[in-house]
LOPAPA-499314 format. One record per residue: residue in one letter; x, y, z of N, C-alpha, C in turn. Coordinates in steps of 0.2 Angstrom, whole numbers, plus 2048, in hexadecimal, padded with zeros to 3 digits. Example, Ala and Ser with C-alpha at 12.3 -4.5 7.8 and 13.67 -1.06 7.14 Angstrom:
! residues 2
A8427E482783E7EA8278427F0827/S8407F58238447FB824840800827/
//
This chain:
! residues 606
X79C6736E879966E6E379266F6E2/X78F6746E67886756E57876796DF/X78C67D6DC78B6816D678D67D6D0/X78F6766D07916726CA78C6716C5/X7866716C87806706C377F6766BF/X78167B6C07806816BC7856826B6/X78B67E6B678F67D6B078C67A6AA/X78F67C6A478C67869E78D67169F/X78A66D69B78A66669B79166369A/X79466669579B6636937A0664699/X7A066A69C7A466B6A17A36676A7/X79C6656A879A6616AE79D65A6AD/X79D6586A77A06516A57A86516A6/X7AB6566A47B26576A57B46576AD/X7B065A6B07B165B6B87B16556BB/X7AD6506B97AC64A6BD7B26466BB/X7B66476B57BC6436B47C26466B8/X7C56426BB7CB6456C07D06486BC/X7D36466B77D86496B37D664F6B0/X7D064F6AD7CD6556AA7CC65A6AF/X7CA6586B57C965E6BA7CF6616BC/X7D465D6BD7DB6606BF7DD6656B9/X7DC6636B37DE6686AD7DA66E6AD/X7D466E6AF7D06746AF7D26786B5/X7D46766BA7D667A6C07DC67D6BE/X7E167A6BB7E867D6B97E76826B4/X7E26816AF7E16866AA7DE68C6AD/X7D968B6B27D66916B57DB6956B9/X7DF6926BC7E46956C17E969A6BC/X7EB6976B77F069B6B37EC6A16B0/X7E66A06AE7E26A56AB7E16AB6B0/X7E06A96B67DF6AE6BB7E56B26BD/X7EB6AF6BD7F16B26BE7F36B76B9/X7F16B56B27F26B96AD7EE6BF6AD/X7E86BE6AF7E36C46AF7E56C96B5/X7E86C76BA7EA6CB6C07F06CF6BE/X7F56CC6BA7FB6CF6B87FA6D56B3/X7F56D36AE7F36D96AA7F06DF6AD/X7EC6DD6B27E96E36B67EE6E76BA/X7F36E46BD7F86E86C07FC6EC6BB/X7FE6E96B58026ED6B07FE6F36AE/X7F76F26AD7F36F76AA7F36FD6B0/X7F36FB6B67F27006BB7F97046BC/X7FE7006BB8057046BB8067096B5/X8027086B080370C6AA7FE7126AB/X7FA7126B07F57186B17F971E6B4/X7F87246B37FC72A6B67F972A6BE/X7FE72C6C27FC72C6CA7F97336CB/X7F37346C97F073B6CA7E97396CD/X7E773D6D27E173C6D67DB73E6D1/X7D673B6D27D073C6CE7CE7436CE/X7CF7466D37CC74D6D47D17526D0/X7D77506CF7DC7556CC7DA7576C5/X7D67536C27D47556BB7CF75B6BB/X7CC75C6C17C77616C27CB7686C3/X7D07676C77D476E6C87D87706C3/X7DB76C6BF7DE76E6B97E57716BB/X7E87706C17EE7736C37F376E6C5/X7F37686C27F77626C37FE7646C1/X8047626C580B7626C280E75B6C3/X8107596BE8137526BE81A7526C1/X81D74D6C282474C6C58297506C0/X82874F6BA82D7526B582C75A6B6/X82775D6B78267646B88297676BE/X8287646C482B7676CA8327656CB/X83475F6C883B75D6C983C75A6D0/X8377596D48387566DB83674F6DC/X83274C6D68307466D78297456DB/X82674B6DD82074B6E181A74E6DC/X81474C6DE80E74E6DA80C7546DE/X80B75A6DB8097606DE8037636DA/X8007686DE7FB76B6DA7FB7726DD/X7F97776D97F877E6DB7F177F6DE/X7F07826E47E97836E67E57886E1/X7DF7886E17DA78C6DD7D77916E2/X7D87986E07D579D6E47CE79D6E3/X7CA79C6E97C379C6E87C07A36EA/X7C37A76EF7C17AD6F17C67B16F4/X7C77B86F27CC7BC6F57CB7BD6FD/X7C67BB7007C47BC7077C17B6709/X7C27B47107BF7AE7137B97B0718/X7B57AC7187AF7AD71D7AE7A7721/X7AC7A87287AB7A372C7A47A4730/X7A179F73279B7A073679D79E73D/X79B7A374179C7A27497967A274C/X79579E75178F79D7557907A275B/X78A7A575D7897A97627837A9765/X7817AE76A77B7AF76D7797B676E/X7737B77707717BE7717727BF779/X7757C577A7767C67817727CD783/X76D7CC7877697D178A76B7D4790/X76C7DB79076F7DE7977697E079B/X7637DE79975D7DF79D75A7D97A1/X75F7D47A275D7CE7A57607CE7AC/X75D7CA7B175F7C97B875C7C37BB/X75F7C07C075C7BB7C375A7BC7CA/X7557B97CD7537BA7D37557B37D7/X7587B47DD75B7AF7E17587AF7E8/X7567A97EB7547A97F27597AB7F7/X7577AE7FC75C7B080175E7AB806/X75B7A580675D7A080A75B799807/X75D79480A75B78D80775478B80A/X75178780774A78580A746782804/X74078080673B77D8027367817FF/X7357817F97307867F67297847F8/X7267897FB71F7877FD71A78A7F8/X71B78F7F47167927EF71A7967EA/X7187977E471B79B7DF7157A07DD/X7177A67DD7127AC7DC7127AF7D5/X7177AD7D17187B07CA71A7AB7C6/X7197AC7BF71C7A77BA71E7AB7B4/X7207A87AF7237AA7A971E7AF7A6/X7217B57A471C7BA7A171A7BF7A5/X71A7BE7AC7177C37B171C7C97B2/X7197CE7B371D7D47B571E7D57BC/X7247D67BE7267D67C57287DD7C7/X7267DF7CD7297E67CF72F7E47D4/X7337E97D57387E97DA7357E87E1/X7397E37E57377E17EB7307DD7EC/X72E7DB7E67287D77E67297D07E8/X7247CD7EC7257C67EE7237C17E9/X7287BD7E77277B87E17267B17E3/X7287AF7E97277A87EB7287A87F3/X7267A27F67267A27FD72979B7FE/X72D79B80473079580672D79380D/X72E78C80E72B78A81472F78C81A/X72C78E82073079082673578B828/X73B78D82B74078882D73D783832/X73978583673678083B73377A838/X73077B83272D77682E73277182C/X73877482B73E77082874276D82E/X73F76D83474376A83A74876E83D/X74877583C74D77983F74A77C845/X74E77D84A74C78085174E787852/X74B78A85774C79185875279285D/X75578C85F75B78D863761791860/X76279085A76779485676679B857/X75F79D85675E7A485775F7A785E/X75D7A386375F7A586A7667A586B/X76A7A08697717A186A7747A7867/X7727A88617757AE85D7737B5860/X76D7B586376A7BB86776F7BC86D/X7707B68717757B787777C7B9875/X77E7B786F7857B986D7857C086B/X77F7C286877F7CA86677E7CE86D/X77A7CC87277A7D08787817D087B/X7847CA87B78B7CA87E7907CE87B/X7907CE8747947D38707937DA872/X78C7DC87278B7E387478D7E487B/X78C7E088078F7E18877967E2887/X79A7DE8837A17DE8837A37E5880/X79F7E787A7A17EE8777A07F387C/X79A7F38807997F888579E7F888A/X7A07F288D7A67F28927AC7F588F/X7AE7F38897B47F58867B47FD885/X7AE8008837AD8078827AE80A889/X7AC80788E7AC80A8957B480A897/X7B78048967BE8048987C2808894/X7C180988D7C580D8897C481488B/X7BE81688D7BD81D88F7C181F895/X7C081A89A7C481B8A07CB81B89F/X7CE81789B7D581789A7D781D897/X7D481F8927D682588E7D582B893/X7D082B8977CF83189C7D58318A0/X7D782B8A37DD82B8A77E382E8A4/X7E482C89E7EA82E89A7EA836899/X7E48388977E383F8967E484389D/X7E18408A27E38448A97EA8448AB/X7EE83E8A97F583E8AA7F88448A6/X7F68458A07F984A89C7F785189F/X7F18528A17F08588A47F48598AB/X7F58548AF7F98558B48018578B2/X8038538AD80A8558AB80A85C8A8/X80585E8A48058658A280586A8A8/X8018698AD80186D8B380886D8B6/X80B8678B78118678BA81786B8B6/X81686A8AF81B86E8AB81A8758AB/X8138778AC81287E8AC8158818B3/X81487D8B881787F8BF81F8808BE/X82287A8BB82987A8BA82C8808B6/X8288828B182A8888AC82A88E8B0/X82488F8B58248948B982A8958BE/X82C88F8C183188E8C58388908C1/X83888E8BB83E8908B783E8978B6/X83989A8B58398A28B483B8A58BB/X8388A28C083A8A58C78428A48C8/X84589E8C684C89D8C68508A38C2/X84D8A48BC8518A98B98508B08BC/X84A8B18C084A8B78C484E8B78CA/X84F8B18CD8538B18D385A8B28D1/X85C8AF8CB8638B08C98648B88C8/X8608BB8C58608C28C48618C68CB/X85C8C48CF85C8C78D68628C68DA/X8658C08D986B8BE8DC8718C28DA/X8718C38D38768C78D08768CE8D2/X86F8D18D386E8D78D58708D88DD/X86F8D38E08708D38E88788D38E9/X87B8CF8E58838CF8E58858D68E3/X8838D98DE8858E08DC8848E58E2/X87E8E48E587D8E98EB8818E78F1/X8838E18F28878DF8F888E8E28F6/X8908E18EF8968E38ED8978EB8EE/X8928EF8ED8928F68EE8928F88F5/X88F8F48F988F8F59008968F4903/X8998EE90189F8ED9038A48F2901/X8A38F58FB8A88FA8F88A79008FD/X8A19028FF89F9079038A390690A/X8A390090C8A68FF9138AD900912/X8B08FD90C8B78FE90B8B990590B/X8B59099078B79109068B691490D/X8B19129118B19159188B791391C/X8B990D91B8BF90A91F8C590E91D/X8C690F9168CC9139148CC91A917/X8C691D9168C59249198C7924920/X8C491F9248C691F92B8CD91E92C/X8D091A9288D89199298DB91F928/X8D99239228DD9299208DC92E926/X8D692F9288D593492E8D9932934/X8D992B9358DC92993B8E492A93B/X8E79299358EE9299348F0930932/X8EC93392E8EF93A92B8EB94092F/X8E693F9328E29449358DD947931/X8DD94592A8D79479268D7942920/X8D194291C8D193E9168D0942910/X8D49489108D394C90A8D894A905/X8DD9459068E29439018E093C8FE/X8DA93B8FE8D89348FB8DB9338F4/X8DE92D8F38E092B8EC8E892C8EC/X8EB9308F18F29318F18F692B8F4/X8FC92B8F29009258F59049288FB/X90392590190692890790D925909/X91092990C91792790F916926917/X91B92391A91B92392191C92A924/X91F92E921920935924919939924/X91493692090E93A92090A939926/X90C93492A90893293090A937936/X90593793B90793B94190D938944/X91193C94791793A94A916935950/X91193695491093295A90D92C958/X90A92B95290792495190C91F950/X90A91A95590F914954916915957/X91691A95B91D91C95E91F917963/X91B91396691D90E96B91F908968/X91E90796192190195D92890295C/X92C8FD95F9338FE9609368FE959/X9348F99549378F894E9338FC948/X92E90094A92A905946927901940/X9258FB9419228F793C91A8F993B/X9178FB9419108FC94190F90293C/X91390793C91290D93891390B930/X91890792F919904928914900926/X9118FC92A90C8F79289058FB927/X90490092B8FE90492A8FE908923/X90490B92290590F91B90490A915/X9079049169078FF9109008FD90F/X8FC8FC9148F68F99148F18FF911/X8F29059138EE90A9108EF90B909/X8F690B9078F790C9008F49068FC/X8F59008FE8F28FB8FA8EB8FB8F9/X8E78FD8FF8E08FE8FF8DE9038FA/X8E29098FA8E090E8F68E190C8EE/X8E79098ED8E89078E68E39028E3/X8E18FD8E78DC8F88E58D58FB8E4/X8D49008E98CD9038E88CC9078E2/X8D290A8E08D290E8D98D19098D3/X8D39038D48D28FE8CE8CB8FB8CF/X8C78FC8D48C18F98D58BC8FA8CF/X8BC9018CD8B79038C98B78FF8C2/X8BD8FD8C08BD8FA8B98BC8F28BA/X8BE8F08C08BD8E88C18BA8E78C8/X8B38E98C88B08E88CE8AF8E18D1/X8AD8DC8CD8AC8D68CF8B28D28D2/X8B88D48CE8BE8D08D08C28D38D5/X8C18DA8D68C58DE8DB8C28DD8E2/X8BB8DD8E28B88DE8E98BA8D98EE/X8BB8D28EB8BD8CD8F08C48CE8F3/X8C88D28EF8CF8D38F18CF8DA8F5/X8CA8DE8F48CA8E58F78C88E48FE/X8C38E09008C18DF9078C68DD90B/X8CA8D89098D08D690E8D58DB90F/X8D68DF90A8DB8E590B8D88EA90F/X8D28EB90F8CF8F09138CF8EE91B/X8CE8E791B8CE8E49228D58E4925/X8DA8E39208E18E39228E38EA924/X8E18EF9208E38F69218E08F9928/X8DA8F792A8D78F89308DB8F5936/X8DD8EF9358E08EC93A8E78EF93B/X8EA8F19358F18F49368F08FB93A/X8EB8FF9388E990593B8E8904943/X8E48FF9448E38FD94B8E98FB94F/X8ED8F794C8F48F694F8F88FC950/X8F890094B8FC90794C8F990B952/X8F390B9528F090F9588F290C95F/X8F290595F8F49029658FB904967/X8FF90596290690796490790F965/X90191296590191A96690091C96D/X9049209709039229778FE928978/X8FB92997D8F692E97E8F9934982/X90093398590393998890693D983/X90794398690B948982912947981/X91494797A91B94597992094B97B/X92694A97B92B94E97D92B955979/X92A95597392A95B96F92395E96F/X91E95B97291795E97291495E96B/X91695996791395996090F95395F/X90A95395B90694D95990494995F/X90194B9638FE9489698F7946968/X8F594096B8EE93E96A8EC93D971/X8E693F9738E393E9798E093797A/X8DF9359808DD92E9818D692E97D/X8D293397E8CB93397B8CC932974/X8D19369718D19369698D492F967/X8D892C96A8DB9259698D5920969/X8D292196F8CC91C9708C791C96B/X8C59229698C09249638C392095D/X8C992195B8CB91F9558CB917955/X8CD91495B8CD90D95B8C690A95B/X8C190E95E8BA90C95E8B890C957/X8BA9119538B791294C8BA90C948/X8C090B9498C49069458C08FF946/X8BF8FD94C8BC8F794E8B58F794B/X8B18FC94C8AA8FC9498AB8FB941/X8B08FE93E8B08FE9378B28F7935/X8B78F49398B98ED9388B28E8938/X8AE8E993D8A88E593D8A38E6937/X8A38ED93589F8EE92F8A28EB929/X8A88EB9288AB8E89228AB8E1922/X8AB8DE9288AA8D79298A38D5927/X89E8D99298978D79278968D8920/X8998DD91D8988DE91589B8D8912/X8A18D69148A48D09118A08CA911/X89D8C99178998C39188928C4914/X88F8CA9138898CA90F88B8C9908/X8918CB9068938CA8FF8948C38FE/X8978BF9028988B89028928B4902/X88D8B69068878B39068838B48FF/X8838BA8FD8808BB8F68838B68F1/X88A8B68F188D8B18EC88C8AA8ED/X88B8A88F488A8A18F588289F8F3/X87E8A48F48778A38F28768A28EA/X87A8A68E787A8A68DF87D89F8DD/X88289D8E08868978DF8818918E0/X87D8918E587888C8E787388B8E1/X8708918DF86B8918DA86E88E8D3/X8758918D287888E8CC8798878CC/X87B8848D287C87D8D28768798D1/X87087B8D386A8788D18698778CA/X86987D8C686887D8BF86D8818BC/X87387D8BB8798808B78778838B0/X87487E8AD8728808A686E8878A5/X8698878AA86588D8AA8698938AC/X86D8928B18728988B387689A8AD/X8798958AA87D8988A487989B89F/X87289989E86E89C89986C8A489C/X86C8A48A286A8AB8A58708B08A4/X8768AD8A587C8B18A487D8B389C/X87B8AE89887C8AF8918768B388E/X8718B489186B8B888F8678B488A/X8678AD88A8638A988685D8A688A/X8588A58868518A388984F89C887/X85489888385289188185488C886/X85888E88B85A888890854886894/X85488089784F87D89B85187B8A1/X84D87B8A68508788AC84F8718AC/X85286D8B18528668B184A8648B2/X8478678B68408658B783B8668B1/X83D86C8AE83986D8A883A8688A2/X8418678A284286289C83F85B89E/X8408598A483D8528A68368528A5/X8328578A782B8588A782985889F/X82D85B89B82B85B89482B854891/X83185189383184A89182C845893/X82A84689A82484289C81E844899/X81D84A89781784C89481784988D/X81C84988981C84688381B83F883/X81E83B88881C83488A81583388B/X81283888F80B83789080783888A/X80983D88680583D87F80683787B/X80C83487B80D82E87780982887A/X8088288808058238847FD824882/X7FB82A8827F482B8807F2829879/X7F782B8757F582986E7F582186D/X7FA81E8707FA8168707F4813873/X7F28178797EC81487C7E6815878/X7E581B8757DF81C8717DF81786B/X7E58168687E58118627E380A864/X7E680886A7E580286D7DD80186F/X7DB8068727D48058747CF80686E/X7D180A8697CD80A8637CD80385F/X7D380085F7D37F985C7CF7F485F/X7CF7F58667CB7F086A7C47F2869/X7C27F88697BB7FA8677B97F8860/X7BD7F985C7BB7F78557BA7EF854/X7BE7EB8587BE7E48587B77E285B/X7B57E68617AF7E48647A97E6860/X7AA7EC85C7A47EE8577A37E9852/X7A97E684F7A97E184A7A57DB84D/X7A77D98537A47D385679C7D4857/X79A7DA8587937DC8597907DB852/X7937DE84D7917DE8467907D7844/X7957D38457957CC84378F7C8846/X78F7C984D7897C58507837C884E/X7827CE84D77B7D084A77A7CE843/X77F7CD83F77F7CB83877D7C3839/X7807C083D77E7B983E7777B8840/X7757BC84576E7BC8477697BD842/X76B7C383E7667C48387667BF833/X76C7BC83276C7B682D7687B0830/X7687AF8377647AA83975D7AB839/X75B7B283A7547B48397527B3832/X7577B482D7557B38267547AC824/X7597A88287597A182675279E829/X7507A082F74B79D8327447A0831/X7447A783073E7AA82F73C7AD829/X7417AF82473F7B281E73D7AD819/X7367AD8187337A88137327AB80C/X7337B180B7317B58057387B5800/X7367B37FA73B7B57F57397BB7F1/X73D7C07F273B7C77EF73F7C87E9/X73C7CC7E47407CE7DE7447D47E0/X74A7D57DF74E7DB7E074E7E07DA/X74A7DD7D474A7E17CE7437E17CC/X7427E67C773B7E67C373D7E37BC/X7387E07BA7397DD7B37337D87B2/X7347D47AC7307CF7AA7337C87AB/X72F7C37AE7327BD7AF7337B97A8/X7397B77A773A7B37A173B7AC7A2/X73E7AA7A873F7A37AA73D7A27B1/X73B79C7B273979A7B973D7937BA/X7417937C074678D7C17437897C7/X73E78B7CA73C7887D17357857D0/X7347807D472D77D7D472B77C7DC/X72577B7DD72277B7E47257747E7/X7287747ED72B76F7F073276E7EF/X7357727EA73C7717E97407747EE/X7467717F074B7747F474F7797F1/X75077F7F37537847F07597877F4/X75E78A7F176478C7F57657937F2/X7697977F676A79E7F476E79E7ED/X7727997EC7767997E57727977DF/X76B7957E07677937DB7627987D9/X76279A7D275E79F7D075679D7D0/X7527A17D274B79F7D27477A17CC/X7487A77CA7457AA7C474A7AE7C0/X7497AF7B974D7B37B57487B97B3/X74A7BF7B37467C57B17497C87AB/X7457CB7A67487CF7A17457D67A2/X7477DB79D7457E279E7477E57A4/X74C7E37A774F7E57AD7537EB7AC/X7527F17AE7567F77AD75D7F77B0/X7627F77AC7697F77AE76D7FC7AB/X7737FE7AE7778037AB77A8007A4/X77B7FA7A377D7F779D7787F7798/X7727F679A76C7F779576C7FE792/X76D80379676D80A79377280A78E/X77880778E77D80878977B803783/X7797FD7847777F977F7727F4781/X76C7F477F7667F07817687E9780/X76A7E777A76B7E07787727E0774/X7757DB77677C7DA77277C7D2770/X7807D176B7827CA7697897C976C/X78A7C276E7907C07707927BA76D/X7997BA76B79B7B47677A37B4769/X7A57AD7677AD7AC7687B07AD761/X7B57B17617B97B275B7BF7AE75B/X7C17AA7567C77A67567CD7AA757/X7D27A875A7D87AC75C7DC7AE755/X7DB7AA7507DE7AC74A7DB7B2746/X7D57B47487D27BA7467D27BF74B/X7D67BF74F7D67C47557D77CB752/X7DB7CC74D7DC7D374A7D77D5745/X7D27D17437CE7D273E7C77D6740/X7C67D67477C07DA7497C37DF74F/X7C07E574E7C27EA7537BB7ED755/X7BC7F075B7B67F475E7B47F9759/X7AD7F97577AB7FE7537A97FB74C/X7AC7F574B7AA7F17447A37EF744/X7A17ED73E79A7EB73E79B7E373C/X7977DF73F7977D873E78F7D673B/X78F7D17377887CF7357877C8738/X7807C773A77E7C173E7777BF73B/X7757B973C76F7B673A76C7B2740/X7657B27407627AE7457617A7742/X7617A274676079C74475979A741/X75479E74474E79D74174D79F73A/X7517A47387517A77317587A972F/X75B7A572B7627A67297637AA723/X75D7AD72075D7B071A75E7B871B/X75C7BA72275C7C17237627C3727/X7667C772576C7C972876B7CF72D/X76E7CF73376E7D57377757D8739/X7757DE73A77B7E173C77C7E3743/X7827E27467837E474D78A7E774D/X78B7EC7517917F07527957ED758/X79B7EC7577A07E975C7A17EE761/X79F7ED7677A07F176D7A57EF772/X7A67E97727AB7E67777AF7E0774/X7B57E07767BA7DB7747BF7D9779/X7BE7D277B7C27D07817CA7D077F/X7CE7D37847D57D37837D87CC784/X7D57C77867D87C17887D57BB784/X7D97B67827D77B077E7D57AB783/X7CF7A87827CD7A27867D179C784/X7D57997897DA7947887D678D786/X7D078D7887CC7867867CA78777F/X7C778C77D7C478D7767C8790771/X7CE7937747D279776F7CE79D76B/X7CA7A076F7C67A576C7C67AB771/X7C47B176E7C37B77727BC7B9772/X7B97BC7787B27BD7787B17C4775/X7AC7C57707AA7CB76D7A37CC76E/X7A17D277079A7D57707997DA76B/X7937DA7687917DF76378A7E1765/X7897E87647827EB76677D7EA760/X7777E87627727E775E76E7ED75E/X76B7EF7587677F57597617F475D/X75F7F976175A7F97667537F7763/X7527F975D74B7F775A74B7F0758/X7507EC7587507E575774F7E175E/X74A7DE75F7487DB76574A7D3765/X74F7D17687517CA7687517C776F/X74E7C177074E7BE7777557BD779/X7567BD78075C7BC78375E7B4782/X7647B37807677AC77F7657A9778/X7627AD7737617AB76D7677A9769/X7677A376676D7A176276D7A575B/X7737A77597747AA75377B7A7750/X77B7A97497817A87457847AE743/X78B7AF74378E7B57417927B373B/X7917B77367957B573079B7BA730/X7A17B87307A77BC7317AB7BB72B/X7AD7C17277B07C17217B77C4723/X7BD7C17217C37C37227C67C571B/X7C77CB71A7CA7CD7137D17CB712/X7D47CA7187DC7C97177DD7C1716/X7D87BD7167D97B67167D57B3710/X7D87B270A7D57AF7047D47A8705/X7CF7A57017CD79E7027CF79B6FB/X7D37956FD7D57916F77D278A6F7/X7D17876F17CE7806F17D477B6EF/X7D47766F37D97706F37D576A6F3/X7D87646F07D575E6F17D575C6F9/X7D07596FB7D07577027D5753704/X7D874F7007DD74A7027E474E703/X7E47547017EB7587037EB75B70A/X7E575B70D7E475E7147E5758719/X7EA75971D7EB7547227E9757729/X7E775272D7E47547347E8751739/X7E975573E7ED7527447EA75674A/X7E675274E7E37557547DE75A752/X7DF7607547DB7667527DE76A74D/X7E376874A7E776C7457E676973E/X7E576D7397E576C7327EB76E72F/X7EE76A72A7F476D7277F5769720/X7F976C71C7FB769715802769715/X80476571080B76570E80C768707/X81176D70781377070181B771700/X81D7736FA8247746F982677B6FB/X82B77B6FF82E7817018317856FA/X82F78B6F983178E6F383878F6F2/X83C78F6F88437916F784778A6F7/X8457856FB84977F6FB84677A6F8/X84077A6F583C7756F283C76F6F6/X83C7706FD83B76A70183476A704/X83176470682A76470982A76770F/X82576B71182476E71781C76F719/X81B76F71F81476F722812776722/X80B77772180877E72180177D724/X80078072A7F978072D7F4784729/X7EE7817287E97847257E2783729/X7DD7887277D778772A7D2785725/X7CE7807267C977D7227C3781723/X7C178471D7BA78871D7B578371B/X7B577F7167B077B7147B3775711/X7AF76F7117B276970E7AC76570C/X7AD7627067A775D7037AA756702/X7AF7547057B274E7047B774D6FE/X7B67516F97BA7516F37BF7576F3/X7BC75D6F47C07636F57BF7666FC/X7C476A6FD7C476E7047C6775702/X7C277A7057C47817057C778370B/X7CD78570A7D27877107D478E70F/X7D77907157DA7977167E1796719/X7E679A7187EC79971B7F179D717/X7F879C7197FD79F71680079C710/X7FB79B70B7FD7987047FA79D6FF/X7FC79C6F97FA7A06F37F979B6ED/X7F779E6E77F579A6E17FC7976DE/X80179A6E08087976DE80B7926E2/X8077906E880A78B6EC8097846E9/X80F7806EA80F7796E880C7756ED/X8067736ED80376E6F28057676F1/X8087636F580A75C6F48047586F5/X8027536F07FD74F6F17FF7486F3/X8057466F28087406F480773F6FC/X8067396FE80673870580D73A709/X80D73C70F81373E712818738713/X81673271381A72D71481F72C70E/X81C72E70882072D702826731702/X82573870382B73C70282F73D708/X82C73B70E83073C714835736715/X83273071283772A71283C72B70D/X83A72E70783F72F702845734704/X84273970884873E70A84C73B70F/X84973671384D73371885272E715/X85072B71085572770C85A72B709/
//
């Protein structure tokens, strides 16, 4: 009502009239509805084209595509795409100085721009005692070190004594083995001597047998000139055994002599087998001759033929008895020789068989046993040496650990100096007086530090290359970069290193490029790298055609084969709010859909 006074005078008067006021309100309402209807009709008659499409000149109406969708062909801006990447200067002549222990900074001796020599003191820390630390830890670690050294000395003594005992045992075993081998050689010699002794006893027995045969022949026949012949009873003297009523003494004497003679003749070919049979036969023949003589009278017979005097008969009996004794002794000696050899062979049967076969590879029981004991002793020595060495190594490590702990405690409590391990120029200082520092905190940063990497490339630039451009840069390529201070001057760098792995957080790979040595750039300087991809052309589209979802940019276009809407990922190079410059798997013939996705997705669903 406060605006009523602004109406013309005629309308003010009508307003105050109730009927007139109602008519005015009705008329105004009808006029407003008519105006809105006309506006809607006019809007429906306008073509559904974005304001920017007139600038592209590539609009396709529904009648042209036949899909009922509004599409546009992208405009080729450039046959190659370029992107700007951020990077920094990487100097291989930089290094940091760290304190060797934690502590409070007492004094700083250098600052930015100063030249530092290797091992130069650059700062001082307060002693540990000032910080409330005690020397008890040093004393404790000294005691541990002394104890570790004492344990090592004791272990070395025990190890030496143990090894010496094992070595002495080996020496004793070797000596015993040497003696056993000598005894084995003596056994071989005894076997040979026994065999020789048996052969000698066999020959002596044969000689006794031959003497017995000759004595029997002389006794029975009167001479020994017919050796080797076969005798008959008629060949004996007539008076021999005449007192034997059945005449068996003569018969037995002849048979025994013939058997002895026959076996003696076979002896030469079969000495070892015959001698044991020959001796009993000789003994039997002597006994038969003796028996025969016992049946022989000493008086003269009636015919006066073949008589033996008493003296002759006694002599013959005496000789036969003596020969029997000699034959018995020869047999006994031969048996003793055989028994002696059998006893030796029973002790070492394998050695005896080896001596019989003529082999020298056999070993006596004692030699074999001692060889096994010697091998066991060698194995025990090896195990002992290994075990003692392990023990000594453990003791040495304990000494090293205790000494390292002692030195660390010395460093923690007494080392006040922070020294520079490099030569160079101070570029940064990270500490202040009174600050608490730790070994993990850098104190200073140096430049112009001589390193092996600096000899290859004094300065390099480092940047992250997006993974979609991973094949666009290779080692040896040249990249262009600009300094933020002056982006009008380009600089070139040669790619020297390219990481084989993609960073999962940034989806980039690290690339390093060598900067010419004559170009001096501070470490950490920010740079911009202009990267041109000849294989990725740039197209211009209306910004409304580019859709965004999280970190992904995409557009909708018609599949050239099925004429169905499909998504295609693109990379946005530049955008001004009206147009966007993109790269991706599209071309100038691609039909980019401008309608909102809800329009055609709902239509396809219906």
